[in-house]
Each structure stands twice: as structure tokens, then as C-alpha cells.
C-alpha positions in Angstrom: -28.9 -7.0 -64.3 -31.0 -8.0 -67.6 -28.7 -8.9 -70.8 -29.1 -6.1 -72.8 -28.0 -3.3 -69.9 -25.1 -5.7 -69.6 -24.3 -5.2 -73.2 -25.4 -1.5 -73.5 -22.7 -0.7 -70.1 -19.8 -3.1 -71.6 -20.4 -1.2 -74.8 -20.4 2.3 -73.2 -17.0 1.4 -71.7 -15.5 -0.2 -74.4 -16.5 3.6 -76.0 -14.7 5.2 -73.2 -11.7 3.5 -73.9 -11.2 4.1 -77.3 -12.3 7.7 -76.3 -9.2 8.0 -74.0 -6.6 6.0 -76.1 -7.5 8.4 -78.9 -6.8 11.6 -77.0 -3.7 10.2 -75.4 -1.4 9.8 -78.6 1.7 10.1 -76.6 1.3 6.5 -75.3 2.1 4.4 -78.0 0.9 0.8 -78.9 4.5 -0.8 -77.9 4.8 0.5 -74.2 0.9 -0.8 -73.8 1.5 -4.0 -75.1 5.1 -4.0 -72.9 3.0 -3.2 -69.6 -0.5 -4.1 -70.4 0.2 -7.0 -72.7 -2.9 -5.1 -75.3 -2.7 -2.1 -77.8 -5.0 -0.5 -80.0 -4.1 -2.9 -82.9 -5.7 -5.9 -80.3 -8.8 -3.7 -79.9 -9.6 -3.1 -83.9 -8.5 -7.3 -83.9 -10.8 -7.8 -81.1 -13.6 -5.5 -82.7 -13.5 -7.5 -86.4 -13.3 -11.3 -85.0 -16.4 -10.0 -83.2 -17.9 -8.9 -86.3 -16.9 -12.3 -87.8 -18.5 -14.3 -84.9 -21.3 -12.2 -85.9 -21.5 -12.9 -89.9 -20.8 -8.7 -90.0 -18.7 -8.0 -93.1 -16.3 -5.4 -91.8 -12.9 -4.0 -94.2 -9.9 -4.2 -91.6 -9.7 -0.2 -92.1 -13.7 -0.1 -90.8 -12.5 -1.6 -87.4 -9.2 0.5 -87.3 -11.7 3.5 -87.6 -13.8 2.6 -84.7 -10.2 2.0 -82.7 -8.2 4.5 -83.6 -10.5 7.3 -85.3 -7.8 7.0 -88.1 -6.6 3.7 -90.5 -3.8 2.4 -88.8 -1.5 4.1 -91.5 -2.3 7.3 -90.9 -2.5 7.3 -86.8 1.6 6.2 -87.7 2.1 8.8 -89.7 1.0 11.5 -87.5 1.8 9.6 -83.6 3.8 7.1 -84.0 7.7 7.4 -82.9 10.1 4.9 -83.4 10.6 2.3 -80.7 13.6 2.6 -78.6 16.0 -1.1 -78.2 14.5 -1.3 -74.6 10.7 -1.2 -75.8 11.9 -3.7 -78.6 13.4 -5.5 -75.4 10.7 -5.0 -73.5 8.4 -6.2 -76.4 10.7 -9.2 -76.4 10.2 -10.1 -72.8 6.9 -9.7 -72.1 5.9 -11.7 -75.3 3.8 -14.4 -73.5 1.6 -12.9 -71.6 0.4 -10.2 -74.8 -3.5 -10.9 -75.6 -4.7 -13.7 -78.0 -6.8 -12.6 -80.7 -8.8 -15.7 -82.2 -6.4 -18.2 -80.6 -3.3 -16.0 -82.1 -1.1 -14.0 -79.6 -1.9 -10.3 -80.5 
């Protein structure tokens, strides 16, 4: 496979993941973090980091809209529910397995 095709396929897969997550507003970010070690916020940070690495100016809100379809603040107001004590406990337990973004845990 040539490089351009690989990049196009990876981009299509990313768009598919983003589209799926936009539909699944019932799935909270904390649940994604607890199960998979990454969430929508991680995707926005990876997106922003990729722009930064390539010298592309990108406001944080632009990265959020690229993933959430809206800003994080709007998404939280529309879809986020308070985390339960069990979710918070599990989040702390799974921290060592959370995604790394630009050398930091996400």
C-alpha cells in the first residue's frame, strides 16, 4: 500500500470513530476512560498535538468541534451526567493505563 492510501484510510477510520462517538452521547467519557483508557477529550488532544507538530494553528475549541461536533462545554451541558462514586473509583484504578498525549497522561 502506498503512503497516501494508508493516510487516507487512517483518516477515514478516524472519521468513522468520531461519527460513532457523536452518535453515542449516552456513553460518558469517564466510561470510555475506564474501559479503554482514552476518551473524546484524548482524541481532541491528539488532534491538537498533531496540528502543533505540523505547525498548523488550531484553537482548542476547533479541536473539540472536530471530535465532539461542538465545544466540550456545549457537549457537557447537553450530554454529561455526574460521575458516580464507582466510576470515580474505577477511574483512579485505571489511571496507569490511560492514554499518553504529548508525554502526559490524558
